[in-house]
N, C-alpha and C positions, 0 to 999 in steps of 0.2 A: 035172848042172849046175843050180844053183838060179837062179831068176829074177834075183836080184841080180847074178849073174855074167854074165848075157846082155848083150851090147853094146847091143841095142835097148832093153832095160829101163833100163840105166844112162843112155843118152842121153835117153830120155823123162823119167826122174827128174830129170836135170840141167836140162833145158829147163823143166820145170814148177817146179822149185825156183827157177830164175832168175826166172820170172814172179812167184813168191811173195816175191821180194826177196833171195834168197841171192846172194852174189857171191864171186868169186875162189876161194880154196882151200876155202871152206865148201861149195861145190857138190859137192865130191868126198868130204867127210867121212863120208858114209854107207856108203862101200864099203871093205871090207877089202882088196880088190884091184881096181884101176881098169883097165879095158880101154883100149887105145891110142886107139880111136875116141872114147871118152868124154873122155879127157884132151885130145884135140884140140878137141873141142866146147867144153870149158871154157876152153881157151886162146882160141878164136875169140870166145867171149862176153866175153872181157876186152879185146877190141880197143878202142883209145882212140877210134875213130870210131863214133859212135852209129849211123849208117846201116849200117855193116858188121855191128854187133852185131844190129841189127834184122833184117837179111837172114838171118843165121845162125839166129836164133831163129825167124823165120817158116818157114824151111825145115824145121827140126826139129819145130815144132808141126804143120806140115802132115803130116809122117810119122806123128805121134801120132794126129792126127785120122783119117787114112786107115786106120790100123791099128784104131782103135776102130770106125770105120764098117764095116770088113770083118767084124768080130766081132759086129755087132748082129744081132738077130733081125728078119727082114723078113717 
């Protein structure tokens, strides 16, 4: 399985793409096959309530940060 197929990679890519300004269906355009978790994240980032979108994004970005921190050389 390539990195692009991993759910964790897809979710991180979608979260960072959202921060960069991508929205709605364009969040998933990069993937030939979208994992169910990634689809759900994109749906949650389309919530009409800004506060809910912010909570979802913060949770996902925290996961990205923790993953990067775990891989850093100390």
